[in-house]
Wavefront OBJ file of the C-alpha trace (Angstrom):
o trace
v -58.452 -29.323 -32.666
v -55.506 -28.284 -34.836
v -52.792 -26.566 -32.694
v -49.997 -26.064 -35.507
v -49.248 -26.868 -38.843
v -45.750 -27.165 -40.039
v -45.152 -27.306 -43.983
v -44.497 -26.483 -47.319
v -46.118 -22.976 -47.697
v -48.244 -22.155 -51.204
v -49.289 -18.158 -51.208
v -52.301 -17.502 -52.630
v -54.338 -14.058 -52.813
v -53.286 -11.925 -49.680
v -54.274 -13.512 -46.662
v -54.696 -17.287 -47.936
v -51.951 -19.641 -47.735
v -51.985 -23.460 -48.390
v -49.590 -25.457 -45.509
v -48.953 -28.886 -47.073
v -48.445 -31.567 -44.327
v -47.464 -34.982 -45.486
v -49.211 -34.252 -48.752
v -52.488 -33.233 -47.171
v -53.115 -29.010 -48.329
v -54.475 -27.286 -45.382
v -56.074 -23.807 -46.316
v -55.167 -21.383 -43.749
v -56.560 -17.618 -43.332
v -54.000 -15.397 -41.828
v -53.243 -11.697 -41.361
v -51.748 -9.542 -44.454
v -48.207 -8.986 -42.161
v -48.229 -12.697 -41.719
v -48.940 -13.399 -45.271
v -46.149 -11.144 -46.383
v -43.519 -13.076 -44.337
v -44.464 -16.527 -45.611
v -42.157 -17.390 -48.588
v -43.901 -19.615 -51.104
v -42.257 -23.250 -51.195
v -40.282 -22.793 -48.120
v -41.315 -24.621 -44.962
v -43.090 -22.975 -42.002
v -44.790 -23.785 -38.608
v -48.000 -21.634 -38.443
v -50.158 -21.771 -34.867
v -53.567 -22.550 -36.107
v -57.114 -21.560 -34.344
v -59.777 -23.220 -35.508
v -63.132 -21.318 -36.064
v -66.425 -23.376 -36.293
v -69.730 -22.534 -37.216
v -72.788 -24.576 -38.757
v -72.024 -23.535 -42.154
v -67.936 -23.017 -41.833
v -64.607 -24.764 -40.476
v -61.942 -22.109 -41.251
v -58.323 -22.487 -40.040
v -56.246 -18.879 -38.997
v -52.719 -19.399 -38.591
v -50.143 -17.110 -36.986
v -46.284 -17.101 -36.473
v -46.644 -17.245 -32.405
v -49.082 -18.676 -29.786
v -49.218 -15.413 -28.504
v -50.606 -14.085 -31.988
v -52.971 -17.179 -31.824
v -53.773 -16.023 -28.366
v -54.577 -12.605 -29.360
v -56.910 -13.392 -31.997
v -59.250 -16.079 -30.099
v -59.246 -13.309 -27.605
v -60.515 -11.136 -29.722
v -63.385 -13.069 -31.121
v -64.753 -13.100 -27.949
v -65.289 -9.425 -28.040
v -68.924 -8.945 -29.023
v -69.388 -7.409 -32.554
v -65.596 -8.675 -33.534
v -65.569 -11.744 -36.157
v -62.551 -13.647 -37.513
v -62.159 -11.144 -40.410
v -61.891 -8.280 -38.118
v -60.133 -9.982 -35.747
v -57.386 -11.094 -37.952
v -56.988 -7.450 -39.338
v -56.626 -6.309 -35.856
v -53.509 -8.943 -35.459
v -51.544 -7.705 -37.957
v -51.305 -4.338 -35.980
v -48.456 -3.965 -34.015
v -48.982 -4.572 -30.625
v -47.438 -1.859 -29.310
v -49.349 0.226 -31.661
v -52.239 -0.918 -29.511
v -50.654 -0.810 -26.571
v -49.692 2.932 -27.108
v -53.840 3.268 -27.896
v -54.796 1.888 -24.737
v -52.141 3.458 -22.381
v -53.273 7.086 -23.913
v -56.799 6.370 -24.259
v -57.073 7.211 -28.022
v -59.306 4.982 -30.249
v -58.162 7.139 -33.347
v -55.564 4.412 -34.394
v -58.160 1.696 -34.374
v -60.528 3.320 -37.069
v -57.672 2.782 -39.665
v -58.498 -0.937 -39.379
v -60.571 -2.241 -41.884
v -64.197 -2.649 -40.841
v -63.814 -0.397 -37.451
v -65.540 2.855 -37.395
v -65.102 5.192 -34.771
v -67.938 3.937 -32.158
v -66.971 0.131 -32.562
v -63.393 1.568 -32.232
v -64.297 3.023 -29.015
v -65.958 0.421 -27.959
v -63.013 -2.069 -28.508
v -60.351 0.505 -27.092
v -62.392 -0.475 -23.523
v -62.250 -4.142 -24.504
v -58.602 -4.147 -25.235
v -57.941 -2.112 -22.088
v -59.635 -4.853 -19.799
v -57.612 -7.508 -22.333
v -54.637 -5.933 -21.602
v -55.263 -5.885 -17.581
v -56.047 -9.752 -17.693
v -53.172 -10.831 -20.357
v -50.382 -8.193 -20.131
v -47.797 -9.901 -21.983
v -50.371 -9.816 -25.352
v -49.209 -5.987 -25.747
v -45.326 -5.991 -25.292
v -44.339 -5.953 -28.195
v -40.616 -6.580 -29.077
v -40.649 -5.668 -32.782
v -38.178 -2.569 -33.095
v -40.624 -1.372 -36.167
v -43.728 -1.461 -34.232
v -42.264 0.292 -31.240
v -40.607 3.170 -34.391
v -44.144 3.257 -35.823
v -45.887 3.875 -32.538
v -43.098 6.936 -31.661
v -44.586 8.854 -34.820
v -48.388 8.909 -34.671
v -48.591 11.808 -36.545
v -46.829 9.950 -39.636
v -49.468 6.875 -38.671
v -52.617 9.978 -38.825
v -51.732 11.591 -41.809
v -51.350 8.370 -43.909
v -54.533 6.849 -42.430
v -55.901 10.500 -43.908
v -55.029 9.639 -47.389
v -56.947 6.544 -46.983
v -54.289 3.977 -46.380
v -55.213 1.200 -44.156
v -52.996 -0.204 -40.992
v -51.436 -3.054 -42.087
v -50.296 -0.925 -45.153
v -49.415 1.529 -43.106
v -47.654 -0.243 -40.727
v -45.518 -1.947 -43.488
v -44.330 1.121 -45.073
v -43.461 2.707 -42.031
v -41.513 -0.108 -40.933
v -39.783 -0.300 -44.141
v -38.103 3.253 -43.828
v -34.686 4.071 -42.862
v -34.055 4.911 -39.334
v -32.547 8.366 -40.073
v -35.867 10.178 -41.377
v -36.197 13.567 -38.853
v -39.356 14.757 -39.450
v -42.823 13.406 -39.837
v -42.861 14.643 -43.099
v -39.694 13.103 -44.603
v -41.317 9.561 -43.100
v -44.629 10.347 -44.925
v -42.819 11.426 -48.069
v -40.949 8.139 -47.524
v -43.755 6.159 -47.362
v -45.694 7.305 -49.686
v -43.272 7.056 -52.419
v -42.680 3.108 -51.322
v -46.697 2.292 -51.537
l 1 2 3 4 5 6 7 8 9 10 11 12 13 14 15 16 17 18 19 20 21 22 23 24 25 26 27 28 29 30 31 32 33 34 35 36 37 38 39 40 41 42 43 44 45 46 47 48 49 50 51 52 53 54 55 56 57 58 59 60 61 62 63 64 65 66 67 68 69 70 71 72 73 74 75 76 77 78 79 80 81 82 83 84 85 86 87 88 89 90 91 92 93 94 95 96 97 98 99 100 101 102 103 104 105 106 107 108 109 110 111 112 113 114 115 116 117 118 119 120 121 122 123 124 125 126 127 128 129 130 131 132 133 134 135 136 137 138 139 140 141 142 143 144 145 146 147 148 149 150 151 152 153 154 155 156 157 158 159 160 161 162 163 164 165 166 167 168 169 170 171 172 173 174 175 176 177 178 179 180 181 182 183 184 185 186 187 188 189 190 191 192
C-alpha cells in the first residue's frame, strides 16, 4: 500500500493530478480544494489512500493524514463511494462539525451526489464518527470557521445552484469586513 507520494505535480482536469516520483507518474484523484492548492510543476507531498476493487485501482490524495483518515472513514459508511467521499472531504470540517452540533443536515445536501434523505443518514453516521474520532472535525482553517459562522450566505448560494466546494472557496476569499449576509452573497457572486 502507498502511504504518501512526494514529487513534482502536474495538474490535469479538476480533481486529477499526476505526481512524478523518480520518473514514475502516479495518477492521483484529489478533492477540489486540494486541486486548487496544488501548483503546476511544484513539489508536493500527498497522503494517499489506495482504493482497490476487482475492476479499479485508484489513488486518492490529501494534504494531511487527518484528511486521508476522514476519507477512509467515509468509505465505511453505507452508500458512500469514493467520489462522494472525495466531495465530502472538500467541505470544511468546521462546517460539517456545525451541521453535527446543530443536528442540521441541510449543509450536507449541497454536496454533489447527496440528497435530503442521504444527508440525514449521513449526519447520523458523521455524529457517530465525531464521537469516535473528534479530531477529524476540529478545523483550524480560519476561512472555514468564517463560512461556518454565516450559514445564511451558504444557504443562499446553495439555492442559486452552487455546490459546497464552490461556495466554500468563494466565501473563504471574501474580505472579513463585509457586515451583512447580503454583502457576502453579492461579493461571492461577483467572484464566481
